[in-house]
C-alpha positions in Angstrom: 23.8 14.9 3.9 26.1 16.7 1.6 25.2 19.2 -0.8 26.4 17.8 -4.0 27.9 20.2 -6.3 26.8 18.8 -9.4 23.5 19.0 -8.8 22.3 21.1 -5.9 22.6 25.0 -5.4 25.3 26.2 -3.2 24.3 27.8 0.0 26.8 31.0 -0.6 24.9 31.7 -4.0 21.5 30.5 -2.6 21.9 33.1 0.6 23.3 36.0 -1.9 19.8 35.3 -4.2 17.6 35.3 -1.2 19.1 38.5 0.3 17.8 40.4 -2.5 14.5 39.0 -1.9 13.6 41.3 0.7 11.4 40.7 3.9 8.1 41.0 1.7 9.4 37.7 -0.1 7.6 34.7 1.1 8.1 31.1 0.4 6.4 28.0 -0.3 7.9 24.5 0.5 6.1 21.9 -1.7 5.7 18.1 -0.7 2.7 16.3 -1.2 0.5 19.1 -2.8 1.7 19.5 -6.2 -1.2 21.1 -7.8 -1.7 24.8 -8.5 -5.7 23.8 -8.1 -7.7 24.0 -4.7 -4.3 24.6 -2.9 -5.0 26.0 0.3 -0.9 26.5 1.0 -0.7 28.3 -2.0 -3.0 30.7 -1.4 -1.9 31.0 2.1 1.4 31.9 0.9 0.4 34.3 -1.7 -1.2 36.7 0.8 0.5 39.7 1.9 3.9 38.9 0.0 5.3 41.0 -2.6 7.0 37.8 -3.9 6.7 34.0 -3.8 9.6 31.5 -4.2 8.0 27.9 -4.2 10.7 25.3 -3.3 10.8 21.1 -3.7 13.2 19.3 -1.9 14.3 15.9 -3.1 15.7 14.2 0.3 17.8 11.2 -0.9 16.5 9.4 2.7 13.2 8.9 0.7 14.3 7.1 -2.2 16.5 4.0 -2.5 17.0 3.4 0.8 16.5 0.0 2.9 13.1 0.0 5.1 12.0 -3.1 6.5 12.5 -6.6 5.3 14.6 -6.2 2.2 12.3 -3.2 1.3 13.2 0.0 0.3 11.8 3.5 0.5 10.5 4.1 -3.0 11.1 2.0 -6.1 12.7 4.2 -9.2 9.1 3.8 -10.7 7.4 5.4 -8.0 10.4 8.3 -8.1 9.9 8.3 -11.8 6.1 9.4 -11.1 7.1 12.0 -8.7 10.1 13.5 -10.9 7.1 13.7 -13.5 4.7 15.7 -11.1 7.5 17.8 -9.9 8.3 19.0 -13.5 4.4 19.2 -14.3 4.3 21.7 -11.1 7.1 23.7 -12.3 5.7 24.0 -15.9 2.2 25.2 -14.4 3.7 27.7 -12.1 5.8 29.3 -14.9 2.6 29.8 -16.6 1.4 31.6 -14.1 4.5 34.3 -14.0 6.5 32.1 -11.2 8.8 29.2 -11.1 9.9 26.4 -8.8 13.3 26.2 -7.1 14.4 22.4 -7.1 17.3 21.1 -5.1 18.4 17.5 -3.5 19.4 16.9 0.1 18.0 17.4 3.8 14.8 19.6 4.1 16.1 21.2 7.2 19.6 22.0 5.6 18.2 23.3 2.1 14.7 25.3 2.9 16.5 27.5 5.5 19.4 28.1 2.6 16.9 28.5 -0.2 14.4 30.8 1.8 16.9 32.9 3.8 15.5 36.4 3.3 12.2 35.4 3.4 9.5 36.5 6.1 8.0 33.1 6.0 7.9 29.6 4.8 4.1 28.0 4.2 4.0 24.5 4.0 1.2 21.9 3.6 0.6 19.9 7.1 2.0 16.6 7.3 -0.5 14.1 8.9 2.3 11.5 10.4 5.3 11.6 12.6 7.8 11.3 9.6 6.3 14.4 8.1 6.1 15.9 11.6 9.4 15.6 12.6 10.7 17.0 9.2 8.4 20.1 9.9 10.0 20.1 13.0 13.4 20.1 11.9 12.7 22.7 9.2 11.3 25.2 12.0 13.9 24.8 14.3 16.3 25.9 11.5 14.5 28.5 10.2 13.9 30.1 13.7 17.7 31.3 13.8 17.2 33.7 10.6 13.6 35.0 12.0 11.8 32.9 9.6 8.5 31.4 10.7 7.1 28.2 9.7 3.4 28.3 8.8 1.3 25.0 8.5 -1.8 25.0 6.6 -4.1 21.8 6.1 -4.8 20.6 2.8 -5.5 17.1 1.1 -8.6 16.1 2.8 -12.3 16.5 1.7 -13.3 17.4 5.0 -11.5 19.7 6.7 -11.1 19.5 10.4 -13.2 22.0 11.5 -15.8 20.3 9.0 -15.4 16.5 9.7 -18.1 16.3 11.9 -16.4 15.0 15.0 -13.0 16.0 16.9 -10.3 15.2 14.6 -7.7 14.6 17.1 -9.9 11.4 18.6 -11.8 10.1 15.5 -13.7 6.9 16.1 -11.5 3.5 15.0 -15.1 2.4 13.1 -15.2 3.7 9.3 -19.2 3.6 9.5 -19.1 6.0 13.0 -16.6 8.5 11.3 -18.8 8.9 7.7 -22.1 9.3 9.7 -20.4 11.8 11.6 -19.0 13.8 8.5 -21.9 13.2 6.5 -24.6 14.2 9.1 -22.8 16.9 10.8 -19.6 17.8 8.5 -19.9 19.8 5.2 -17.3 19.8 2.1 -16.0 22.9 1.4 -15.8 24.3 -2.9 -12.6 23.8 -3.7 -10.5 26.7 -4.5 -10.1 27.9 -7.8 -6.8 27.8 -9.2 -5.1 31.7 -9.6 -4.5 33.2 -12.9 -1.5 34.8 -11.9 0.7 34.7 -9.0 3.4 37.0 -7.3 6.8 37.2 -9.1 9.9 35.4 -7.9 11.9 37.1 -5.7 15.4 38.5 -7.1 18.0 35.0 -7.7 21.8 35.0 -8.7 24.0 32.4 -9.4 22.9 28.7 -8.5 19.8 30.0 -6.9 19.1 30.8 -10.4 20.1 27.5 -11.5 18.0 25.9 -9.1 15.0 27.3 -10.5 15.8 24.9 -13.8 17.3 22.1 -12.0 15.4 18.8 -12.1 17.4 15.5 -10.8 18.0 12.2 -12.5 16.7 8.8 -11.3 20.8 8.2 -10.9 21.2 11.3 -8.8 18.2 10.1 -6.2 20.5 7.0 -5.6 19.3 4.2 -8.3 21.3 2.1 -10.3 21.5 2.2 -14.2 19.7 -1.1 -14.6 16.8 0.5 -12.2 16.6 3.1 -14.3 16.5 1.2 -17.4 13.5 -0.6 -15.9 11.9 2.2 -14.4 11.3 4.2 -17.4 9.4 1.4 -19.5 5.8 0.8 -19.0 4.6 -2.5 -19.1 1.9 -2.9 -22.0 0.2 -5.1 -19.8 -0.7 -2.3 -17.3 -3.9 -0.5 -16.6 -2.7 2.7 -17.2 0.6 4.2 -18.9 0.3 6.7 -15.1 1.9 9.9 -16.0 3.0 12.0 -13.1 1.6 15.7 -12.8 -1.3 17.5 -12.2 -2.0 17.8 -16.0 -2.5 14.4 -16.4 -4.5 13.9 -13.4 -7.0 16.6 -14.6 -7.0 14.4 -18.0 -8.1 11.3 -16.2 -10.6 12.8 -14.5 -12.0 14.3 -17.6 -11.4 11.1 -19.1 -13.3 8.7 -16.9 -16.0 10.5 -15.6 -17.0 12.5 -18.6 -15.6 11.5 -21.7 -16.3 7.3 -21.4 -18.9 7.9 -19.1 -18.3 5.9 -16.3 -19.2 7.2 -13.0 -22.7 6.2 -13.4 -21.7 2.6 -13.5 -18.9 3.0 -10.8 -20.8 0.8 -8.2 -21.1 -2.3 -10.4 -17.4 -2.2 -12.0 -15.4 -1.3 -9.0 -14.4 -4.9 -8.4 -12.5 -5.0 -11.7 -9.0 -6.2 -11.8 -8.2 -5.7 -15.7 -8.3 -2.8 -18.1 -8.2 1.1 -17.3 -12.2 1.8 -17.2 -13.3 -0.4 -13.9 -12.3 2.3 -11.5 -11.0 6.3 -11.4 -7.4 5.2 -11.1 -7.1 8.7 -9.7 -4.8 7.3 -6.6 -1.4 7.9 -7.8 -2.2 11.7 -8.4 -4.3 12.0 -5.1 -1.4 10.6 -3.3 1.1 13.4 -4.5 -1.5 16.3 -4.6 -1.4 16.8 -8.3 -5.3 16.6 -7.6 -7.5 17.2 -4.6 -10.0 15.3 -3.3 -12.5 18.2 -2.9 -11.7 18.8 -6.8 -13.0 15.2 -7.7 -15.9 15.7 -5.2 -17.0 19.2 -7.1 -16.7 17.1 -10.9 -18.7 14.6 -9.4 -21.4 17.1 -8.5 -20.8 18.8 -11.9 -21.6 15.4 -13.4 -25.0 14.5 -11.6 -26.2 17.9 -12.6 -25.1 18.2 -16.4 -25.7 14.7 -16.9 -28.9 14.4 -14.9 -27.7 11.0 -12.9 -27.4 10.8 -9.1 -27.5 7.3 -8.3 -25.3 4.9 -5.8 -22.5 5.0 -7.9 -22.0 8.4 -8.2 -22.5 8.4 -4.4 -19.4 5.9 -3.8 -17.0 7.6 -5.5 -17.3 10.1 -2.7 -17.5 7.6 -0.1 -14.6 6.1 -1.3 -12.9 9.7 -0.7 -14.5 9.6 2.9 -12.2 6.3 3.4 -9.1 8.1 2.5 -10.3 10.8 4.9 -10.9 8.3 7.9 -7.6 6.8 7.1 -5.9 10.5 7.5 -7.6 11.1 10.3 -7.1 7.4 12.0 -3.2 8.6 11.7 -3.4 11.8 13.1 -5.3 10.6 16.2 -3.2 7.4 16.6 0.2 8.8 15.7 3.2 6.0 15.3 0.6 3.1 16.4 0.1 2.7 13.0 3.3 1.8 12.2 4.0 -0.7 15.3 4.2 -4.5 15.3 1.1 -4.5 18.2 -0.5 -1.8 16.1 -3.5 0.6 18.1 -4.3 -2.8 20.1 -0.3 -2.7 21.3 -1.2 -6.9 20.6 2.0 -8.9 21.6 1.7 -12.1 19.8 4.7 -12.9 17.4 4.7 -13.6 14.1 5.4 -16.7 12.6 5.7 -16.4 9.3 9.2 -17.2 7.7 10.9 -15.0 5.2 10.9 -17.8 2.4 7.2 -17.2 2.4 7.2 -13.3 2.5 9.9 -13.5 -0.2 7.3 -16.1 -2.0 4.8 -13.4 -2.0 6.7 -10.5 -3.0 7.9 -12.4 -6.1 4.0 -14.0 -6.9 5.7 -17.1 -6.5 2.7 -18.4 -3.8 1.3 -21.0 -5.9 -1.9 -19.2 -5.6 -3.0 -17.6 -8.9 -5.0 -14.5 -7.8 -2.2 -13.8 -5.3 0.8 -14.6 -7.8 -0.9 -12.5 -10.9 -1.6 -9.3 -8.5 1.8 -9.4 -7.0 3.2 -9.6 -10.6 1.2 -6.8 -11.4 2.4 -5.0 -8.6 6.1 -5.6 -9.4 5.7 -4.6 -13.0 3.5 -1.7 -13.1 3.4 -0.1 -9.3 -0.7 -0.6 -9.3 -3.0 -3.2 -8.2 -6.7 -3.0 -7.9 -8.2 -3.0 -4.4 -9.8 -5.9 -5.0 -6.5 -7.5 -5.6 -5.0 -5.6 -2.1 -7.5 -7.1 0.0 -6.4 -10.3 -1.0 -2.9 -10.2 -1.2 -2.9 -8.8 2.0 -5.0 -11.5 3.7 -2.9 -14.2 2.2 0.1 -13.0 3.6 -1.2 -12.2 7.2 -3.5 -15.3 7.7 -2.5 -17.9 5.2 1.4 -17.3 5.5 1.5 -15.7 9.0 4.0 -13.1 8.1 4.0 -9.7 10.1 1.9 -7.5 8.2 4.5 -4.2 8.4 6.5 -6.4 6.0 3.9 -6.4 3.5 3.0 -2.6 4.3 6.7 -1.7 3.6 6.3 -3.8 0.2 3.7 -1.7 -0.9 5.5 1.5 0.4 8.1 0.9 -2.0 6.3 -0.3 -5.1 2.9 1.3 -5.0 2.3 4.5 -7.6 -0.2 5.6 -5.1 1.6 5.2 -1.9 0.7 7.5 1.2 1.5 6.3 4.5 -2.5 7.0 6.3 -4.0 4.9 3.6 -1.3 2.1 3.4 -0.3 1.7 6.9 -3.9 2.5 8.2 -5.3 -0.4 5.9 -2.8 -2.7 6.7 -2.9 -2.6 10.5 -6.6 -3.0 10.0 -6.6 -5.6 8.0 -3.9 -7.3 10.6 -6.6 -7.3 13.1 -4.8 -4.7 15.1 -7.2 -1.6 15.7 -10.1 -3.7 17.3 -12.6 -3.8 14.6 -13.7 -7.2 12.8 -11.4 -8.5 10.0 -12.4 -11.1 7.3 -10.1 -13.6 6.0 -10.2 -13.6 2.4 -10.6 -17.2 0.6 -8.8 -16.8 -2.3 -10.0 -19.6 -4.5 -13.6 -18.2 -3.5 -12.6 -14.6 -4.6 -10.8 -15.8 -7.8 -14.2 -17.7 -9.0 -16.2 -14.7 -8.0 -14.3 -11.8 -9.5 -12.1 -13.7 -12.1 -14.3 -16.8 -13.2 -13.0 -16.8 -17.0 -9.4 -16.6 -15.5 -8.9 -13.4 -18.0 -6.7 -11.3 -15.3 -4.8 -14.0 -13.9 -3.9 -15.5 -17.4 -3.1 -12.1 -18.3 -0.3 -11.6 -15.8 0.5 -15.6 -15.6 0.1 -16.5 -18.9 1.3 -13.2 -20.7 -2.2 -12.7 -22.1 -2.1 -15.2 -24.4 -5.7 -16.6 -24.6 -4.3 -19.8 -26.1 -2.0 -20.6 -23.2 -3.1 -23.3 -20.7 -6.1 -22.0 -18.4 -5.4 -21.8 -14.8 -7.5 -24.9 -13.2 -8.8 -24.2 -9.6 -11.1 -26.5 -7.7 -14.6 -25.9 -7.6 -17.2 -25.3 -4.6 -14.5 -23.1 -2.7 -15.2 -22.8 1.1 -17.3 -19.4 2.3 -15.0 -16.6 3.6 -13.7 -16.7 7.2 -14.5 -13.8 9.6 -11.9 -13.2 12.0 -12.9 -13.7 15.9 -9.6 -14.3 17.6 -6.9 -16.4 17.5 -3.0 -15.5 17.1 -1.1 -14.2 14.3 1.1 -17.2 13.5 -0.3 -19.3 16.0 -3.5 -19.6 16.5 -6.9 -21.1 15.0 -7.2 -22.2 11.7 -9.5 -20.8 9.2 -11.2 -23.8 7.9 -10.8 -25.8 4.6 -10.1 -22.8 2.4 -7.8 -21.4 5.0 -4.2 -22.1 4.3 -1.4 -22.1 7.4 -3.1 -20.2 10.3 -5.1 -17.6 11.2 -5.4 -14.0 12.6 -6.9 -12.2 15.3 -9.9 -9.7 14.9 -12.8 -8.8 17.0 -16.2 -7.7 16.5 -17.2 -4.3 15.2 -16.8 -2.6 11.6 -16.2 -4.7 8.6 -14.0 -3.2 6.2 -12.6 -3.0 3.2 -8.8 -2.8 2.3 -8.0 -0.1 0.1 -4.6 -0.2 -0.3 -2.1 2.6 -0.5 -4.5 4.1 -3.0 -6.1 1.3 -5.5 -9.3 3.1 -5.9 -10.3 4.2 -2.2 -10.8 5.2 -5.4 -10.3 1.6 -5.9 -11.1 4.0 -5.3 -8.9 6.3 -3.9 -6.2 3.3 -3.6 -6.6 2.0 -7.0 -9.3 4.2 -7.3 
């Protein structure tokens, strides 16, 4: 992609500034690790160098570009959350005596130019193929100038050497992964945030400008109408999410300590309305504004200070272990979590229509629980874990639509999108990892989890308690467990089902945790 003169440092100025740095300079390429606390890559980049250049690159291909079935890579609202997170990181780095160079373009072009003259560039290891390809291209372009790309693992609760199993071939059954991690593994204490950082290398010209530059949503490719909408917070939303490490740590303090919610988490985690039913840390986890190890450490501190250790305090860590499970599944399975047949390689065609997909996206299926959740997602970029389970099941089993189209829609809209949890959950929900799958009966789920219709009325009736209530039939059918069939033309799913069923096999019953509704719904909605 061409470098925009009005928003990206030019190569000549960058090279001039970096030459002044000398070979004692190190660089840190930041992506989804937007924090100074418990950041292994930051620690590694600081070691042995006399100066440090932190860099973040906004790649236009990651924003308003088409993906599958009408979806785009990222909504303007999710991009806003990222911009806020990067801006917060810059402020925190500056307080520590450093800064953050920001540019718009492709990493393989800009990282070598920004970091020319640095002896090494450190980056947090990516988990999926898109990140791997990006790292490979950057490493290739750096090699010509003799600069090494150093990859550091970070962002998981259990490090690869401590997860209690071979990280390259982890089980596809969560219970097996969890038992090995808890039984044989260990969680390392989080790294404290540094009190001071090495100074920035000497910079001149537009490289100096990069240390204060921040793009607008328009410069990332969004039209004015989408930008205007993205900058507004819907008052019906569970939280006015603000990106950044400061907001992440504040949310952790408020939910866990100030509001004292952790002790009741197991009992309240299936909520859908309000800010307290889950930690809702998942958007910040997705961008690395907070680490899972810091959440674990604070939960342990809570247990000690409040003298409370119960199923709820354990369950938050249990949900973080779910998050690790999807990271290691993506690491082990590679592109299998993105292809139509999933891990199992199933060849059965999907028969759901484009019209059904569009009605599902718009929240116009006629199913109150599904429609309310889809409208919340569209308006706020968030959805509870309970909602994610139901809307995914409905799209796959009731409408017979290709699961990848649902995953792509979630990728576009969810503030807490991360590739491992989002695509891992969707491929598993579709029965394509070889494990047993539940087909959710949305009528029963509505009666169980929203018996007074507070949530559906909140989103379908504008929250007006005087409005006509949604009336559902009584005595809904029991949930059906997947035992076989085909995606669009196989067995039917009983009286409460819908169109046609999906497939599944015996094995681990799992919860769909969304793109981060609270693995933490927790860690996906958490």
